[in-house]
N, C-alpha and C positions, 0 to 999 in steps of 0.2 A: 433540558435535554432536547436535542434536535432530532426530529424524525422526518425523513424525506417523504413527501406525499405528492403525487401528481394529481392536480385538480384541474379539470377542464370544464369550462362553461360554454354552452352553446356551440359545442364542437364534438368531434368524436375521434377515437383513436384509429389510426391507419397502420395496419400491419403490412410489412414488406419482407419477403424472404431475400436474403442477401447471399451473394457469392463470397467465397473466402477472401478474394482480392479486395472486394468492396469493404468488407468488415475490417480488414487490416488497414485500409486507408483511413477509416473513421478512427480507429485506435491510434494511428499515427498522429492525426490531428489533435486528439485529446491529449496525447503525451506531449506533443510540441507546444500546446497551450501552456503547459507547466514550465517547459524548458525555454520558451522564447523570451521570457522576461529575465533580466539579469538577476532579480531577486524574486523569490516566491515564498510566501508563508501561508499556511492553512491550519486551522484547528481541525482535528479529526475526532470523530466519536464512533466508537465500536460498540454495536449492539449485538449481543450474543443471544441466539434463540436455541432452545434445546433440540428442536427438530425443524424440518423444512416447512411444515405447515403451521408452526406455532406463531401466534401473533403477540404473545406476551414476552416482553424482553426479560431474559433470565439475568443478564448483567450488562451494565453499560460501563465502558472504559474510555476515559479521555486520552487523547494523543495529539501529536502535532507533526508537521513536516515543514522544514525550512531549507531553502537552497539559495546559494550564491555562487554562480558559475558551476564548478564541479564540486564545491563544498556542500555538505549536507549535514543536517541534524534532524533526527526523527525519533519518535516514540510510537511503537506499534505493538500493541498487546504484550507489554512487558519487555519488548526488545528495543533497546535504545542504540541508535547508530550515529556515530560522529565521523565525518570525513572532512579532511582539509587537503591542501595541496601535497602534503607529505605522508599522511597516515590515514588509515581507516580502522576504527574501533567499533566492534559490535559487543554490546553488553546484554546478556540474557539474565535479567533480574530474577526470573523464576528458578532457573537451574543454576544460578550463580556461576556463570562462566563469562570470560572475556576473550575475544579473539581480535588480535592486532594483525593487520596486513597492510599491504600497499594500497593506495587509493585506486578505485576504478576510474577510467578515463572519462566516461560519460554516463551520468545517471540515466538508466533506461526506464525506471519507474514501472508502469504496467505493461509497456510495449512488448518486451521480450517474452515474459511469461504468458501473456495473452496470445501472442502470435503462435507460440508453441501449442497452446490449447486449441486455437482455431483449426489447426491441421487435424485435430481429432474430433471435430464437431460433426454431428449428424445433421444439424440444422442451425441456422443463424437468422434471427428475426430482428428487424428494426421497427419499433412501434413509435409513431410520431404523434405528438400531442400539439397543443397550440404553440407553446414556446419551448418545450423540452421533448427529448426523445429517450427511449429505452432500448439499448442494444442487448439482446439476449443470446447467449451462447449455450446450446444444448449439446453436451458431449456424448459420444458413443458409450455404450455400456462397457466396452472393453478398454476404454481409455484409462490408463493407470496414472491418474493425476491427483487423486484424493478428493476430487469434487466432480459433480456432474452437471453443474449449471452455474453460469456467471451472468449477472445483469449489471449494466452500466447505465446510469442516468446522467444526461448532460444537456447543456443549453444548446438549442439549435443554432443560435446566431454566432456564438463564440466558441463552442465545443468545450466549454468549461465544465469539468466533472462535478456532479452534485452528490452522487453516491455510487458505491459498488457493493453488490450483494453476492456472496459466494455460498453455494450450497455444497457442503462437505459430505463425503460418504466414507464411512469407516476410517475417518481421520481424527486424530486427537489434537486438540488445540492446547498449547502449553498453558498449564495451570488449570485445565478443565478436563482432566483425564476420564471423568465419569460420563462425558457426553461424546457419543460416537458419531452422530449424524447432525452436527450443528449447522445453523445458518448464521452467517455474520454479515451485517450491514455496516459499511464504513461510510460515514457522512462527512463531507467537506464543507466547512463554514468559515466565515471571516477571512476569505482569501484576500491577500494584500501583496502588493509589489513594492513596498517601501524598502529602503536600504536596511541591510542587516549587518550589525557590528561583527567584525571578524573574530572577536572573542567567542562568539556563539559556537564556533567550529574547533575550538581548542580541546585537546584531550587531557589537559592537566588536572581536570577535576577527578580523573580516574587513575591516571598513570603519572609517574615521575621518571626522569632519566637519571641514572647513577652510573658513572663511568661508561657512558654511551650505551647503557642497557636500560630497557623499560621495566619498571617495577610498579605493581599496583600500590595505591595509597593504603595506609593502615586500615581504613574502614572497609577496604575490599580484600583484605589479606586472606579471607576464607574462600574467595572466588578462585576457581580454576582458571589460570591464565595461559592462553595458547598464543605463542608469538610466532607468526608466519611472516613477519616483516623482513624484507630483503633490503639491506643497506645498499645504497647506490652511490 
């Protein structure tokens, strides 16, 4: 199990209050670090804590993110997403639903959601260590986002993300309905830019085409299938 820890020897942390524009620029660099390579693969580990101050991991869930151009394949807390040049399929394994749609033109990853949250922040702090930094977003109490704090740890030299921690408020995580104020830490490990086979982004493991219609495979026949795909 990977646990992200900042350790500093013979140095000290330096806190700096940031303007929203400066925070957005850091987020853009972190996002672009993932998008700038033709291929990107990372193992993800989700650590769920029952409350914001809890140091004991309630449950750990493995996941992954793979990208080739605009094609993506990810597994995030029971949500599997596959996108290729023609389709985008989102599979919710907890609620047993599938949503088919047209692909998004550009993966935005963390940038869009964080930029929206930045506008509702009461303060933004950058804490610098010897080789890494922590970017902390503290949201206003009236922000209707479902979380009140986000922390991003990244490498100073490359802006490579190491972990993201989200402090949820009165929000339910799929599959964990009994936890109302969880904290989730997402750790990124084994980052690789090697070529990814195009078969990684095919949806045939879930859907088949019959008479130009998409149909779930037999093992997913009990899933609710929502088809929002527009033929072009």
